[in-house]
N, C-alpha and C positions, 0 to 999 in steps of 0.2 A: 738395171733392177731389176728382180725377179715376177716371173703371176703373181706368186705366192708372197713378194714380200709388204711388209705391214705399208699403209698410204695414211694418208695425213691429208681432213680437210683443207686446202689453200688459202678455205672461210673465215671456220671458224677456227680454226688447229685440233680439230678435237681428229682421234684416229678412225678411218672407217673399214667396217667389215668385209668381210668374206664377196657379200655378196650389193654392199651397203655404196658403192666408189659412186657418181655421175661424171664423168669421161667434161670435161672443158678443151676449147678447144687449149692448151696452155698451161693446163693442172687440171686437180680431181676435187672434188663434191662428194660433201658427205649426201643421205637423202633425207635426212632431217631441215639441212639449208635449203632444201630442191626444195620442198613440202613447201619452201614460202614464199618460190616463187610465185608470176603470174597467171594461174590457171591455160590464161589464154597464150602463155610466152611457149615457143616451138624450136628455138634457133639454141638452143641450150651449146650440144655440143659446138656450135659455130661461133661463141659465147668465150672471151678470156674472162680469167678471174676475175680483173677487173672492172666490169662491167657486169659480171653478176652481185661484184660489191654494192654499185650503186643502184642494182633493181632492187638489191634489198634493202637498202634507204628509203628510196622510194615508195618498197612497201609502209614500213616502217611507219612512213610519212600517211602512206594512205592507212592506214591503221589508225592515227590518231583526229585523220579529217574525219573516217564514220563517226562518230560523234557530232559529228554539227551535220553529218547527211540525215533530211526525213520527208521518206518518200511520204506524198502523198497519193500513188496515183501507180495500181499495180498490173502490167498484161503480161499475159503467161499462164500456161498450167504447170508442166513440170517443172520446169527450166522457167525462169520470172523474172520482166526487166520493171525493175522497181525503179521509177521517175519523181525526180520533187522540182516538181514545175516550178519553187521558188526561187532557187538556183543556177535553174537547166542544167539539170549533171540527172545520170540514171547509174543503174551499178543491173548488172547479167546473173541470178546465181539459182539454182533450185535449195540450197540451205532458206531453213525458215528461220534457222538463226544465226540472219549472215552476218552482223557483225561479229559475231568469234572464227567464221571463215574468211573473214577479209577478202571481200571481194575490189575488185577492180573502180577507183570512181570514176571517171569517164564521161568528160561535157559533152555538153548536145555539141557545138562549134566542132571538136577532134570528130565528128564523122563527116566522113565524104561522100557514105550511102547506104543506104537500105537495102536490103533486096529480099524476097519469097517465094520460094523457090516452091510452085505443088508438085507434088511425084504422086503417080498412082501406080501402085501397085494391082497388080491383077495376074490371076490365077485359078487356071484353069481349076474345076467341080466335076469328076467323071468318076463315074460307074462301072460296081459288078456286076460284069453279065454273068451267063448261067452256067459260063466252064470257067469262073472265078480272075477274069481277064478284068481292068481299069478301060471302061472307055468310056469316050464322048456320046453326053448327048445330045441329036439331033434337034433344035440348032445346040452347037455347044450353050454352056454359064460359065462363066467368069464369080469370081469372087476377088470388088474390089476394095482396095482399101488408100488411105489418102492423107499424106500426110506433107505437111507445110512444113518446109525448112525456112529460117532465117539465120544470111551472111547480113554482116554490119560491118563494114567496113571501115576504119579510125584509123587516125592522126595521131601514132604511138609511137617515142623510142621503143614498147617495149615487145607492141603483136601488132597485127596491121589488121587481121581477118575478129570479128566474135563470128563461130555459127552452134547454130543450135533448134530442136526440133519442137516449135509454137504446140501442134498438138499434143496431147498427151498417147504415151504408147502406148495402152492400155484403151482407148476410145477414141479413136480413129476418125473419120468419117465414112460411112462403106459406100457415100453414092452425094454428086457434087449436089442432088434438091434436094438436102433433108435442113433441115434446123441448127444442124452439130456444122456440117459444109459451112452453110453462111456465117453463122459464130464465128469463128475461124475467117473465113473471108473480112469480118468486123474484124476482127482482132489488128488483124495481120494491116489490115488499112489505116486503122488506128495508132501500133506499130512508123509505123513511114510517116504519119502525119506528125506524132510526137518527134523520134529524130531528126527528122529532114523535113524541117518546119520551111523553110527556106524555096523546098519550089515550093507549096504549096501557098507562099504568099503570109505562111507564119498564124497558119491559118488555130492550125491548135492549142495557141501561144494565147490570138487572140479569142480565142470564143473564151476558154480558162480564164482572161482578164476582162474579159464581157461578163461572167461568168458572175465573177469575185466581184464587181462596179456594181452588176444585179445587184448582188445580197450583201454589198456597202449601203448602195441607194433602199433598199425594204431600208433595209434596220433605221437610216434618218428617217422615210413617215415613220418607228413606230413613234422614235422615240419626240420625234412635232406632235403626233397624233395625243400619246401622252403626254406632252405641253400641253396638247391645248383641256383636252378633256381637265388636266386639274384644274390649267385656266376655267375652266368652265362654271364647276364645283367651284373657285376661291369665288369669284363673280357669282353664283347664286348665293353662297352663304354672308355678303357683303351685300345681296340688295337683299333678302333675307331679316339681315341686323338693322336693316336700313328704315322696314316695312313701318308702319305707325299698329301701337298695342292698343288696346281696349281703356282708357281708364272712366275711371268714376267721376261721373261733372255733378255740377245742378245744376235745375237751372235759377237762370236768373230771374226769370219771370216766376212761379208758382214755388221753389223749392226745393222742387220732386228729387232724389241720387239717381242718375242713370248712367247707361254705358254705349249707348246706342247713337245715332247723329242728331239723331230729335228726341224732343221727349216724352213717358208718356202717360203725362200728363195730362197738358196740353199745346205740346205737339209744335214746341219753337225749338231751332235749328240752334244746335252746339255750336257755339264760337268757336273756339278752334277750328270746328267744321267749315269756315268763310274763309280760311288761308289757305283750305286745304284744296277745296272744294274740285276745282276740274280733278286731280287726283283720286281722289274719290269718283268721279263721276263715268270715269273709267269699267264701270262696273255697271252700266245703267244706255253700251249701249244699243240701239233701236234703229234697222235703218227705215227712212224716213220717204219708201218708198214701196216697199212689201211690204216692210213690220217688219221681216225677221231678224232675230233676236243674236247673237253668240253665246253657245254652248258652257265658251269660256269665259270669263270676264275679264278674265289676263291672258286673254290669244285674239284679240280683234284682231281680224281678215284690213286688206288695206279695201279688199273687194265685196260687195257684198254677192256670198254663193248663188241669190236664189233672182237677182233679179240681173249684177252687175256691175250698181252705183255705186261709187266711188263713198263708201265714210267720211264722213267731216263733223265740224262742232254742230252740223243743224243735223247728223242726230245721237248728234247724245241727248238722253232726258232730263 
């Protein structure tokens, strides 16, 4: 076959354009099929047609599984790591519409290592002398920037390494002693703890579970307090409903009509008050030692706040 002979994709069967062929070990692949491969896959030329078909089948299943992937933690700037802490899975992508670009879903257990390489890029700053030449300052001055590169090694049949820059391309730290540098250090440590929890005693997910448990306990406590408040309100309502109400009564001695416990005309005691005398006596507590009386007759303390004497039956007037 000549160089300009028509070629067809051995995966989808479509005709391949002049510049659209992607060579395989034993066949040809069109650029449309090549776009569906994993972005971390780099062994196309050494792969057979059958291996490419298997990977494309995996990529289709991966696309379906993305519907169930729900990240609740994100690390990174330009290229980000989305972590689903509940399923212990993650993806790496720079796209905000990540469901559409079909990033590979990777299980935490597939990660064999996660390393952070901090690279210092140093460039000397020079000045222009009187003759127009670029010369060094004395002492020399340098412009620095620091790049945090992430290398994640995974156990996958389609790729073994994921590399990306944790720092933002247009916002790299210019010193090790800045808040920005320390923030990237924090993100790097957080990423390692999340992707290789076995090296840290599973502290990342233990802390995550601890926070979830703390929230559950807080919610349970709130529900308990609400139930207690409702119970107290019901108790108060029931108590108020059982309190004796003032009623009109006729004195048996003089025939006068009254509403209090004693007759307004002759001073005789209401007959019903004799049976409820103990309940009514609470309003007339008076300390028999110092004479102190409670301001709230319905809230009598156990001990007198003035002399410390115990309130008992002797304190009822």
